[in-house]
N, CA, C and O atoms as a MOPAC input file, in Angstrom:
PM7 MOZYME 1SCF
protein

 N      0.84700 1    -1.18000 1     0.00000 1
 C      0.00000 1     0.00000 1     0.00000 1
 C      0.88900 1     1.23800 1     0.00000 1
 O      1.84900 1     1.32500 1     0.76600 1
 N      0.56700 1     2.17700 1    -0.85000 1
 C      1.31100 1     3.43500 1    -0.93900 1
 C      0.45800 1     4.55100 1    -0.33700 1
 O     -0.63400 1     4.84800 1    -0.82200 1
 N      0.97300 1     5.15600 1     0.72100 1
 C      0.31300 1     6.26400 1     1.40400 1
 C      1.07900 1     7.53900 1     1.10500 1
 O      2.29100 1     7.59600 1     1.31200 1
 N      0.39200 1     8.55900 1     0.62200 1
 C      1.02300 1     9.84500 1     0.31300 1
 C      0.32000 1    10.94900 1     1.08700 1
 O     -0.88400 1    10.88400 1     1.33500 1
 N      1.09900 1    11.97600 1     1.47100 1
 C      0.52700 1    13.13900 1     2.13800 1
 C      0.95200 1    14.39700 1     1.40700 1
 O      2.00600 1    14.42900 1     0.77100 1
 N      0.13900 1    15.42500 1     1.49800 1
 C      0.43400 1    16.68800 1     0.84500 1
 C     -0.37100 1    17.78400 1     1.52000 1
 O     -1.48400 1    17.54700 1     1.98900 1
 N      0.19300 1    18.98800 1     1.56800 1
 C     -0.58900 1    20.13300 1     2.00800 1
 C     -1.35900 1    20.66600 1     0.80300 1
 O     -0.91000 1    20.51500 1    -0.33300 1
 N     -2.51600 1    21.28900 1     1.03800 1
 C     -3.27900 1    21.81200 1    -0.08800 1
 C     -2.55500 1    22.98600 1    -0.74700 1
 O     -1.88300 1    23.76700 1    -0.07300 1
 N     -2.69600 1    23.10100 1    -2.05100 1
 C     -2.09400 1    24.18000 1    -2.83300 1
 C     -3.17000 1    24.93900 1    -3.57200 1
 O     -4.21400 1    24.37800 1    -3.90400 1
 N     -2.92700 1    26.21000 1    -3.83300 1
 C     -3.74400 1    26.95500 1    -4.77700 1
 C     -3.19300 1    26.62000 1    -6.15500 1
 O     -2.05000 1    26.96000 1    -6.45900 1
 N     -3.97400 1    25.96700 1    -6.98200 1
 C     -3.56700 1    25.50300 1    -8.31100 1
 C     -2.35000 1    24.58000 1    -8.20600 1
 O     -1.23600 1    24.98700 1    -8.53700 1
 N     -2.55400 1    23.34100 1    -7.74900 1
 C     -1.43400 1    22.42300 1    -7.56500 1
 C     -0.68700 1    22.12800 1    -8.86300 1
 O     -1.25800 1    22.19700 1    -9.95100 1
 N      0.57800 1    21.80300 1    -8.73300 1
 C      1.42900 1    21.50000 1    -9.87400 1
 C      1.08000 1    20.10500 1   -10.41400 1
 O      0.51400 1    19.29700 1    -9.67800 1
 N      1.39900 1    19.80600 1   -11.66400 1
 C      1.03800 1    18.50400 1   -12.26100 1
 C      1.58500 1    17.30300 1   -11.49500 1
 O      0.95200 1    16.24800 1   -11.48000 1
 N      2.74100 1    17.44100 1   -10.86200 1
 C      3.30400 1    16.34400 1   -10.09600 1
 C      2.42500 1    15.90200 1    -8.94100 1
 O      2.46600 1    14.73900 1    -8.53800 1
 N      1.63000 1    16.81900 1    -8.40400 1
 C      0.69900 1    16.47500 1    -7.33300 1
 C     -0.31500 1    15.43900 1    -7.81400 1
 O     -0.60100 1    14.46600 1    -7.11600 1
 N     -0.85200 1    15.65700 1    -9.00900 1
 C     -1.85300 1    14.73700 1    -9.54500 1
 C     -1.23300 1    13.38200 1    -9.89900 1
 O     -1.88400 1    12.34700 1    -9.76100 1
 N      0.01500 1    13.38800 1   -10.35200 1
 C      0.71000 1    12.13600 1   -10.63100 1
 C      0.95200 1    11.36700 1    -9.33300 1
 O      0.78000 1    10.14900 1    -9.28100 1
 N      1.34900 1    12.08600 1    -8.29700 1
 C      1.56200 1    11.48600 1    -6.97600 1
 C      0.25800 1    10.88100 1    -6.45800 1
 O      0.26500 1     9.77800 1    -5.91100 1
 N     -0.85000 1    11.58500 1    -6.62400 1
 C     -2.15100 1    11.08900 1    -6.19000 1
 C     -2.54700 1     9.84400 1    -6.97900 1
 O     -3.10600 1     8.89800 1    -6.42300 1
 N     -2.25500 1     9.85300 1    -8.26600 1
 C     -2.59000 1     8.71700 1    -9.12200 1
 C     -1.83300 1     7.44800 1    -8.70700 1
 O     -2.39500 1     6.35400 1    -8.74600 1
 N     -0.58600 1     7.58600 1    -8.31800 1
 C      0.23500 1     6.44300 1    -7.92600 1
 C     -0.06600 1     5.94100 1    -6.51800 1
 O      0.34100 1     4.83600 1    -6.15800 1
 N     -0.76700 1     6.73100 1    -5.72600 1
 C     -1.02800 1     6.39200 1    -4.32800 1
 C     -2.28800 1     5.55600 1    -4.17600 1
 O     -3.25300 1     5.70000 1    -4.92600 1
 N     -2.24800 1     4.68100 1    -3.18500 1
 C     -3.46300 1     3.95400 1    -2.80400 1
 C     -4.32300 1     4.81400 1    -1.88500 1
 O     -5.55000 1     4.71500 1    -1.88900 1
 N     -3.65900 1     5.66000 1    -1.09600 1
 C     -4.36000 1     6.53500 1    -0.16200 1
 C     -3.63300 1     7.88400 1    -0.12600 1
 O     -2.43000 1     7.94000 1     0.12800 1
 N     -4.36500 1     8.95600 1    -0.38100 1
 C     -3.79200 1    10.31000 1    -0.36500 1
 C     -4.41400 1    11.09100 1     0.78600 1
 O     -5.63700 1    11.19600 1     0.88100 1
 N     -3.57900 1    11.63400 1     1.65300 1
 C     -4.03300 1    12.41100 1     2.80200 1
 C     -3.66500 1    13.86900 1     2.55400 1
 O     -2.49800 1    14.18600 1     2.32400 1
 N     -4.66100 1    14.75900 1     2.60000 1
 C     -4.42400 1    16.19600 1     2.46300 1
 C     -4.31400 1    16.78100 1     3.87000 1
 O     -5.26400 1    16.72300 1     4.65200 1
 N     -3.14300 1    17.34700 1     4.18600 1
 C     -2.86700 1    17.87500 1     5.52800 1
 C     -3.36700 1    19.30800 1     5.66400 1
 O     -2.59800 1    20.25700 1     5.50600 1
 N     -4.64900 1    19.46200 1     5.95400 1
 C     -5.18500 1    20.80800 1     6.13900 1
 C     -5.35200 1    21.14800 1     7.61600 1
 O     -5.93600 1    22.17600 1     7.96100 1
 N     -4.84100 1    20.28900 1     8.47900 1
 C     -4.94800 1    20.51100 1     9.91300 1
 C     -3.60600 1    20.95700 1    10.50500 1
 O     -3.34500 1    20.75800 1    11.69100 1
 N     -2.75600 1    21.56600 1     9.65900 1
 C     -1.45300 1    22.07300 1    10.08500 1
 C     -1.46700 1    23.59700 1    10.01800 1
 O     -2.38600 1    24.19000 1     9.45100 1
 N     -0.45000 1    24.22700 1    10.59400 1
 C     -0.40800 1    25.68700 1    10.68900 1
 C     -0.27200 1    26.34800 1     9.32500 1
 O      0.52700 1    25.91600 1     8.49400 1
 N     -1.05500 1    27.39300 1     9.10000 1
 C     -0.95600 1    28.21700 1     7.90000 1
 C      0.26700 1    29.12800 1     8.04300 1
 O      0.42500 1    29.77000 1     9.08200 1
 N      1.13200 1    29.20000 1     7.03200 1
 C      2.34900 1    30.01200 1     7.14800 1
 C      2.04200 1    31.50400 1     7.27700 1
 O      1.02900 1    31.98300 1     6.76700 1
 N      2.92600 1    32.23600 1     7.96400 1
 C      2.74700 1    33.67900 1     8.12300 1
 C      2.97700 1    34.42300 1     6.81600 1
 O      2.30100 1    35.41400 1     6.53900 1
 N      3.91600 1    33.95900 1     6.01900 1
 C      4.24800 1    34.64100 1     4.76800 1
 C      3.47300 1    34.02400 1     3.60900 1
 O      2.85400 1    32.97100 1     3.76200 1
 N      3.50600 1    34.67300 1     2.46400 1
 C      2.84500 1    34.17500 1     1.27100 1
 C      3.59600 1    32.94900 1     0.75000 1
 O      4.81000 1    32.99500 1     0.55400 1
 N      2.87100 1    31.86200 1     0.53000 1
 C      3.47400 1    30.61700 1     0.05700 1
 C      2.62700 1    30.04100 1    -1.07200 1
 O      1.67000 1    30.66800 1    -1.52800 1
 N      2.98400 1    28.85900 1    -1.50800 1
 C      2.24700 1    28.18600 1    -2.58400 1
 C      0.82900 1    27.82700 1    -2.16500 1
 O      0.00200 1    27.49900 1    -3.01500 1
 N      0.53900 1    27.88400 1    -0.89300 1
 C     -0.80900 1    27.55300 1    -0.42700 1
 C     -1.81400 1    28.59600 1    -0.89800 1
 O     -2.95600 1    28.25600 1    -1.20500 1
 N     -1.40500 1    29.86300 1    -0.96100 1
 C     -2.33300 1    30.92000 1    -1.37700 1
 C     -1.86400 1    31.67900 1    -2.62000 1
 O     -2.50400 1    32.64800 1    -3.02800 1
 N     -0.76700 1    31.25300 1    -3.21600 1
 C     -0.21400 1    31.99700 1    -4.35000 1
 C      0.41400 1    31.02300 1    -5.34500 1
 O      0.96500 1    29.99500 1    -4.95200 1
 N      0.32700 1    31.35100 1    -6.63900 1
 C      0.95100 1    30.50500 1    -7.64400 1
 C      1.31200 1    31.32700 1    -8.86100 1
 O      0.78100 1    32.41600 1    -9.07400 1
 N      2.22200 1    30.79100 1    -9.65600 1
 C      2.69500 1    31.46700 1   -10.86900 1
 C      2.08800 1    30.76900 1   -12.08900 1
 O      2.07100 1    29.54100 1   -12.17400 1
 N      1.59700 1    31.56800 1   -13.01900 1
 C      0.99700 1    31.05900 1   -14.24400 1
 C      1.72000 1    31.64600 1   -15.44500 1
 O      2.29600 1    32.73200 1   -15.36400 1
 N      1.68800 1    30.93300 1   -16.54300 1
 C      2.29400 1    31.41800 1   -17.77800 1
 C      1.20000 1    31.77200 1   -18.77000 1
 O      0.17400 1    31.09600 1   -18.85500 1
 N      1.43600 1    32.84500 1   -19.51900 1
 C      0.53800 1    33.21800 1   -20.60900 1
 C      1.38800 1    33.69400 1   -21.78600 1
 O      2.60900 1    33.54300 1   -21.76000 1
 N      0.77600 1    34.25400 1   -22.79900 1
 C      1.51200 1    34.67800 1   -23.98600 1
 C      2.43200 1    35.87000 1   -23.73100 1
 O      3.29400 1    36.16900 1   -24.55800 1
 N      2.26200 1    36.55300 1   -22.59900 1
 C      3.09800 1    37.71200 1   -22.27400 1
 C      4.16800 1    37.37000 1   -21.23100 1
 O      4.85900 1    38.26300 1   -20.74000 1
 N      4.30400 1    36.10700 1   -20.89700 1
 C      5.28600 1    35.69800 1   -19.89500 1
 C      4.60200 1    35.03400 1   -18.71400 1
 O      3.62900 1    34.30000 1   -18.88000 1
 N      5.11400 1    35.29600 1   -17.52500 1
 C      4.52800 1    34.71200 1   -16.32000 1
 C      3.92900 1    35.80100 1   -15.43900 1
 O      4.36400 1    36.95200 1   -15.46700 1
 N      2.93800 1    35.42100 1   -14.66800 1
 C      2.36600 1    36.35300 1   -13.69800 1
 C      1.99800 1    35.57800 1   -12.44300 1
 O      1.73800 1    34.37600 1   -12.49200 1
 N      1.98100 1    36.27900 1   -11.32800 1
 C      1.63500 1    35.69500 1   -10.03600 1
 C      0.18100 1    35.98200 1    -9.71600 1
 O     -0.29200 1    37.10400 1    -9.90300 1
 N     -0.52200 1    34.98400 1    -9.24000 1
 C     -1.89800 1    35.16500 1    -8.79500 1
 C     -1.95000 1    34.77700 1    -7.31800 1
 O     -1.54100 1    33.68100 1    -6.93700 1
 N     -2.45300 1    35.68700 1    -6.50400 1
 C     -2.52300 1    35.47100 1    -5.06700 1
 C     -3.97100 1    35.56200 1    -4.60700 1
 O     -4.69600 1    36.47700 1    -4.99700 1
 N     -4.38100 1    34.62600 1    -3.78900 1
 C     -5.70000 1    34.66700 1    -3.16900 1
 C     -5.55300 1    35.42100 1    -1.84800 1
 O     -4.82100 1    34.96900 1    -0.96700 1
 N     -6.23500 1    36.56000 1    -1.69000 1
 C     -6.11000 1    37.30200 1    -0.42800 1
 C     -6.82400 1    36.55300 1     0.70000 1
 O     -7.98300 1    36.16300 1     0.56000 1
 N     -6.12800 1    36.36000 1     1.80600 1
 C     -6.70200 1    35.64200 1     2.94000 1
 C     -6.63000 1    36.50500 1     4.19200 1
 O     -5.77200 1    37.38000 1     4.31100 1
 N     -7.53200 1    36.25000 1     5.11200 1
 C     -7.56600 1    36.97300 1     6.38500 1
 C     -6.54900 1    36.36000 1     7.33300 1
 O     -6.65700 1    35.18800 1     7.69400 1
 N     -5.54700 1    37.16300 1     7.74200 1
 C     -4.51000 1    36.68500 1     8.66200 1
 C     -4.30600 1    37.62100 1     9.84000 1
 O     -3.97400 1    37.17300 1    10.93800 1
 N     -4.50000 1    38.90700 1     9.62900 1
 C     -4.16100 1    39.90500 1    10.64100 1
 C     -4.99900 1    39.72800 1    11.91000 1
 O     -6.22800 1    39.67000 1    11.86900 1
 N     -4.29500 1    39.64600 1    13.02300 1
 C     -4.95800 1    39.54800 1    14.31100 1
 C     -5.52700 1    38.18200 1    14.63700 1
 O     -6.15300 1    38.01600 1    15.68400 1
 N     -5.32800 1    37.18300 1    13.76000 1
 C     -5.89000 1    35.86600 1    14.00700 1
 C     -4.89400 1    34.91400 1    14.64600 1
 O     -5.26900 1    33.81500 1    15.05400 1
 N     -3.63300 1    35.31400 1    14.73900 1
 C     -2.61400 1    34.46800 1    15.35400 1
 C     -2.32100 1    33.24200 1    14.51800 1
 O     -2.44700 1    33.25000 1    13.29300 1
 N     -1.93200 1    32.20300 1    15.20000 1
 C     -1.62600 1    30.94700 1    14.51400 1
 C     -2.93200 1    30.23500 1    14.19300 1
 O     -3.69300 1    29.88100 1    15.09400 1
 N     -3.18400 1    30.02800 1    12.91700 1
 C     -4.39900 1    29.33400 1    12.52500 1
 C     -4.06300 1    28.15800 1    11.61600 1
 O     -3.02500 1    28.14400 1    10.95400 1
 N     -4.94300 1    27.19000 1    11.59500 1
 C     -4.76000 1    26.02500 1    10.74700 1
 C     -5.18500 1    26.36800 1     9.32200 1
 O     -5.97900 1    27.28300 1     9.10300 1
 N     -4.65400 1    25.62900 1     8.36900 1
 C     -5.01000 1    25.85600 1     6.96700 1
 C     -6.51700 1    25.72700 1     6.77400 1
 O     -7.11300 1    26.48800 1     6.01100 1
 N     -7.12600 1    24.77900 1     7.45200 1
 C     -8.57500 1    24.56200 1     7.30600 1
 C     -9.40400 1    25.71700 1     7.86900 1
 O    -10.58900 1    25.82400 1     7.55200 1
 N     -8.81100 1    26.58700 1     8.69700 1
 C     -9.53100 1    27.70000 1     9.30900 1
 C     -9.36300 1    29.00800 1     8.54300 1
 O    -10.02000 1    29.99400 1     8.87600 1
 N     -8.50600 1    29.04500 1     7.53200 1
 C     -8.21600 1    30.27400 1     6.80000 1
 C     -9.41300 1    30.64400 1     5.93600 1
 O    -10.02200 1    29.78700 1     5.29700 1
 N     -9.74000 1    31.92800 1     5.92400 1
 C    -10.86800 1    32.43800 1     5.12800 1
 C    -10.36900 1    33.41900 1     4.09400 1
 O     -9.41500 1    34.16100 1     4.32900 1
 N    -11.02800 1    33.41500 1     2.93400 1
 C    -10.70300 1    34.33200 1     1.84800 1
 C    -11.20500 1    35.71900 1     2.19400 1
 O    -12.31200 1    35.86600 1     2.71300 1
 N    -10.40800 1    36.73800 1     1.91400 1
 C    -10.79100 1    38.13800 1     2.13400 1
 C    -11.51800 1    38.62400 1     0.88100 1
 O    -10.90200 1    38.74700 1    -0.17700 1
 N    -12.80100 1    38.89800 1     0.98400 1
 C    -13.61100 1    39.29000 1    -0.15900 1
 C    -13.64900 1    40.80000 1    -0.37700 1
 O    -14.27800 1    41.26500 1    -1.32700 1
 N    -12.99100 1    41.57000 1     0.48000 1
 C    -13.05300 1    43.02900 1     0.36000 1
 C    -12.09200 1    43.56700 1    -0.65800 1
 O    -12.03000 1    44.77800 1    -0.86900 1

């Protein structure tokens, strides 16, 4: 049995799906601490005809202290 774990990503890379395909059981670790800085969890780089650009999902972090990934909320303002 192949067990794989991964933290959730905003727009996961193709290797994530290959890893999931090869696994018998895939565990998504959303019960771990959300990083203080911007990471791949809320930000990713995309390519288009003009080069690359970064897309970031704004999340509520200020004043919330240490929160789990599963507790993070999108900032709609």
